[in-house]
N, C-alpha and C positions, 0 to 999 in steps of 0.2 A: 638352279642349284643343283648335282646330278644327287641323285640319289646315298645312302652310305650304308651299307650293307651292320647290322648290330647282330650278327649270328652265323657260325661258317659250321657248315655238316657235311656230310654223304648221305645222299638219296637212295635206298638199298633195295631192291625189284630184285627176290630173291637171291642170286647168286652174281647179281650185281650191281655196280655202286659206281653213280655218279657224285662229283664233288659240287657243291652249291654252295648259296652267300642267302640269307635271307635280310629282304630287304622290308621293312615296314610300307603296307600301302596305302595307308590314311594318317592324317595328321591333326593331332587335337589343336585345335583353335581357339578354344574358349578364351573369355577375359577371366583375367586374372590379377585378382588385390594383392598388396603387401597391407598387413596390418599395422598401423600407424598408433603414436599417440597423439598429441596435442603440438609438440613440437617436432610431429613430420619423425621422429624417432622410431626405427622400426624395433616393436616389441613382440616377446616368446611367451611360448604357452608353457605351463607348470602342470605337473600334477598334482592334484590336492583331495585333502579328502573333505568330500562333500557339506558335514554335520560340520566339523570345526576348522574348515580351511586353509587345514595346516597342508606345507609343501611335503611331497613322499618322495625322499631323495632315490634317484633312481634304480640305486643297490638294490631299493628294497620292493619293488617292482615286481610283478610277476605277473601271468597270465593264466589265465585261468577260464576252463568251459562250463558253463553253468548248465546241469544234467536235470536240478529240478529249483524251483524256484528258492535263491537263498543257500543254495548246497552248488560247488563247484567241485571240478577237479584240476591240479595244479600240475602245468609244465611246465621246463625250463628248458636252456636251451639243448644240452645235452640228450634231454627225450624226444626232442623237434629232430634233431640230429640225426638220430637212429629209423627216424620212418622219412627221410628226405627219398629217393629214388638216386640211386648209381649213376654218375655223371656218364654221357654218352653222346656220343656225333652221330650216331643214325639216325636217318628218316627212314622207319621200315614202312613201306608198304603193304598190307593185308591181302586186300582184294579192291578188282574196280568193279564199279557202281554203272548201272546209267544216271546219264544226269537231274536232276528232277526228281528221284529216288529218294534223296534225304528233305525230311521238312525244314523250310526257313528257319522257321523259330530257332532250330540248332544249330545255323551260321553264328557265331561270334566277330573275330576280330582278321581281316583279310589279310596278307602279306603277300610277295611276291616271293622263288626262289630262282635267283641267277644263277647263270653257269661257274664256275670256278676252275674251267680247267677244258676238259669234254666237251666240247660246246658242238660236237656236229650227233653225238646221241642224245644232249642233252638238248636242244632244238627237234633232234628227229622223235622224243618224246611226245613234247610238248606237243608238234603238228600233230601225233596219233591220235591223242586225249581230245582235241579238240575236234580234228574231223570225225573222230566216231565220238561227240560226245561223251565221255566217259568220265568218271574222278573215280582220284583210289582212294583209299579210308588209310591213313601212316596216323605213326606214334612215335614219340621223339621225350626228349629229356631235354630242355633248355634252362637255364638259371633256377635249378632247384627242383622243376615241377613236371611231370608228366604230361602232356597234349596227345590229345587226338585232335586230328585236320582233315581236311580234303582237298585231297593233292588235282587240279586240273589243268587244261590248257587255254590259255586266251591270250590273243594279240600276238601268237608267236611265242607266248613265254610259260614257265610254268607259273601257278600261283597254289598256296597252302594257307586255306583260312581253318582257324579254330574251330573246332565244334565242342556245345556245352554238352557237357554226362546229361544222362536221359532223367535224375534225378532233379537238374534244374528246370527242364522243359515242362512247362501247362498245355498239356494237349486239349484238343477243341471239345473234347467229350464231357472234359472235367467244367465247363463253361454253363450257365445255368440254360435250361432248355428253352425257346424262344413261347412269349406266353401271347393271349390277343390271337385275333382272327388272322388268317394268313390273307397277303395281298393280293389284291383282286387280278381281275385281266387287264382292264382299265391303269392299274401302278407300275402292274408289270409291263404293259405293252412301252409306258412311257420311261420307267427307266431302262430299257432297252432301244429306246429310242435315246435317249440321253446320252446312253456312254456310245452310239453310236457317232454322233455329233462330237464327242469330246474326241475321236480316235487321232493319235498325234503321234507323234517319235520322239523320245526321251533326249532332251538337252542337258545338259549339265550345268550348262550356263545359267539356265534358267531359276536354278536353286542354288541362293544365297542365305546365309544365316544374316537377316536383316536387325536383329535385335544388335547382334555384333558391330555391324556397320552402324548401325545409331549411337553406339557405347563410344566407338574408337572415334568417328565423327564430333561427340559431343567432347572427347577427353582432346584433343587434336586445338578445337576450336579455344577452350579453356584452357591450355596450355600458353594458350594466344593471348590472353587476359581479357577472353571473353566468354559471357556463358549463357550459347545462345537457348532458346525457348523452345522447348520441345511441347508437342502436343499429344497427347495420348491417345494411343492405339485403339480403336475403338471397334467392339465387336456389333456385329448384326442380329438383331432380334432373332431368336430359331423358331419358329413355327412348328406345330403339332402334324397339320395333315401331309402324309405324303405324296398324295397326287397333287395339290396343290404347289407345292414346292419342287414338283420335278417338271408342270405346266409352266413354271415362271421362268425355270432355269433354261428351257428351252424354246423359252418367247425371244429371251434378251439371248440365247445362242443367235438364234434365227436373223435377229435386227442388226447384231453386228457383224453376222455375215453378209447380210444385205446391204448394210454400209460399208463394207472393206471392196 
């Protein structure tokens, strides 16, 4: 099925504008269930007071931000409307950076930018970014929200990934410092050897959602009147000795390669 554009705008680089269409680069394939009663009729959720259980009408529901325990600042729709950024169709690029300068934890959701008219300049920009290994910092407003993203070239097309705000990202130096002894030379050598034995290429077809596949298979069989018996997924017991784990892994890999 052909991809469908979810938004249209103009990519702005200085005085140059390129009309573009935005496409989602990922698809949520989570298994979703409906909530039913005993008669298999869909049920609705209602807002209730936790102590009395009394239902609260929609007209009485308010949004509030808790500034301290039990103390809220109330906001209504008119307050929130004044805070929404002004609508715009411009995706404005402010600067270009070398690839891999932006830490991975900043990247959030990927999109494709497709051409919406000026194809020659569009594909020229995509090729230039890909060949020069650079990406641009872009800002735009979509659906009443301001976004910051990274513009890059990939496989001849432009990509646009939303970036998280700095306040949402946890830096590595905020993690607990390593405790205990440093790895021994033997452990380091074994680790390097293990990495070299596991060298390979990325094949997307090898990475599947096993849980989703098991659930959908179970649902398909149950829909036909059968309830197959599923075995639990077992996890292997972990060991604490790093050199023992690595040595066993290397031995197993060597054995597998000899058998192949």
